[in-house]
C-alpha positions in Angstrom: 42.1 -8.3 -43.2 40.1 -4.9 -42.8 37.2 -4.6 -40.6 34.1 -2.4 -41.6 32.4 -0.8 -39.1 28.3 -0.3 -39.2 27.4 3.3 -38.3 24.1 4.8 -37.8 22.6 7.9 -39.5 19.8 10.5 -38.9 17.6 10.2 -41.9 16.3 13.8 -41.9 19.5 15.6 -40.4 21.9 12.9 -42.1 24.1 13.1 -38.5 26.1 10.1 -37.3 24.2 8.8 -34.4 25.8 5.9 -33.3 28.5 3.4 -33.9 28.2 -0.7 -33.9 27.7 -2.2 -31.3 25.9 1.3 -29.9 22.4 0.6 -27.9 20.4 2.8 -30.3 16.5 3.1 -29.1 14.3 4.8 -31.9 11.7 5.8 -29.6 11.7 9.1 -27.0 10.8 8.7 -23.4 8.7 11.3 -22.1 8.3 11.6 -18.4 4.3 11.8 -17.2 4.2 15.5 -16.8 5.5 16.2 -20.6 3.1 13.8 -21.6 0.2 15.4 -19.5 1.5 19.0 -20.6 1.6 17.6 -24.1 -2.3 16.4 -23.7 -3.2 19.4 -22.0 -2.1 21.7 -25.0 -3.7 19.3 -27.7 -6.7 19.9 -25.6 -6.7 23.4 -25.7 -6.6 23.5 -29.4 -8.9 20.7 -30.7 -12.8 20.3 -30.5 -12.9 16.5 -30.2 -11.7 15.8 -26.9 -12.7 12.7 -26.7 -11.2 11.3 -29.4 -7.8 12.6 -27.7 -8.5 10.9 -24.4 -8.7 7.7 -26.5 -5.2 8.5 -28.1 -3.8 9.3 -24.5 -5.7 6.1 -23.3 -7.7 8.2 -20.4 -11.0 8.5 -19.5 -12.7 12.1 -19.9 -12.7 12.6 -16.5 -9.1 12.2 -16.0 -8.8 14.2 -19.1 -11.2 16.8 -17.6 -9.2 17.1 -14.4 -5.8 17.6 -16.0 -7.1 20.8 -18.2 -8.7 21.9 -14.8 -5.7 21.8 -13.1 -3.7 23.2 -15.4 -6.1 26.3 -16.0 -5.9 26.8 -12.4 -2.2 27.0 -12.6 -1.7 23.9 -10.8 1.4 21.4 -11.3 0.6 18.6 -13.3 1.9 16.2 -11.2 0.3 13.8 -9.1 -1.0 15.0 -5.5 -0.4 14.0 -2.2 -3.2 11.3 -1.2 -2.5 12.0 2.5 -6.0 12.9 4.2 -6.5 16.3 5.3 -7.7 15.6 8.6 -7.8 12.6 10.9 -11.1 12.1 12.6 -9.8 9.5 14.8 -6.6 11.1 16.0 -6.4 11.3 19.5 -7.3 14.9 21.1 -4.3 16.9 21.7 -5.2 17.5 25.1 -5.3 14.0 25.8 -2.2 13.2 24.2 -0.5 16.4 26.2 -1.7 14.6 29.5 -0.1 10.8 28.9 3.2 12.9 27.9 3.0 14.8 31.6 2.2 11.7 33.1 5.7 9.9 31.4 7.4 13.0 32.3 6.6 12.5 36.0 6.8 8.9 36.0 9.7 7.9 33.1 9.8 4.1 34.4 5.8 3.8 33.4 4.6 2.1 30.2 1.7 2.4 28.2 -0.6 -0.1 30.4 0.2 1.4 33.5 -0.3 5.1 32.1 -3.6 4.0 30.6 -4.9 2.1 33.9 -3.3 5.8 36.2 -5.5 8.0 34.1 -8.6 6.0 34.3 -8.2 5.6 38.0 -8.0 9.3 38.2 -11.3 9.8 36.2 -10.4 11.0 32.7 -12.7 9.2 30.0 -11.9 7.9 26.3 -8.1 7.3 27.3 -7.2 5.7 24.0 -5.6 1.9 23.8 -2.1 1.0 25.5 -0.7 1.1 21.8 -1.6 4.1 20.9 -0.6 5.4 24.3 3.0 3.6 23.1 2.5 5.5 19.6 2.4 9.1 21.4 5.3 8.2 23.6 7.5 7.3 20.6 5.9 10.5 18.8 7.4 12.5 21.4 10.8 10.5 21.8 10.2 9.4 25.2 10.9 6.1 24.4 14.8 5.4 24.1 15.5 2.3 22.0 18.5 1.5 23.8 16.5 2.0 27.1 14.1 -1.1 25.6 17.0 -3.6 24.6 17.9 -3.4 28.4 14.9 -4.7 29.6 14.2 -8.1 29.7 11.1 -9.4 28.1 8.0 -10.3 30.2 8.1 -14.2 30.8 5.1 -15.4 31.5 4.4 -19.0 33.8 2.7 -22.0 31.6 2.0 -25.3 33.2 3.8 -27.9 31.6 1.4 -30.2 29.1 0.8 -33.6 29.8 1.1 -36.3 26.8 
């Protein structure tokens, strides 16, 4: 008994594409950047910008954004959404002060540093959690040392039922 195999051929070129059992996808996978570049090249050639935007299922505002970026020579990738400045960031002088207090007193934590600085007359000292974040940022809190410490246990009165 002879087994016949099925073979797939490209209609245009007549070349063999795949044998039986092979997974064949007739569509082409495009990256987002390729689609944007294709859109921009068509947008620069066409007169009907709105129809082109409808074809690519984007708003005209987005289409203009990609065309403008292309004209400026910027990449057609997504830009970072990270803010350029952080208005609520702790000032550098306060941050340096916290780090210097920690260097002088390595056993002190966030609460003690905050109280010490307030007693010294400094204003606008950040909350203890922010002080801890600053100490972590400057690698002044090691995880090994933190794991050695026992958590603070509060006394609680037993509840009567």
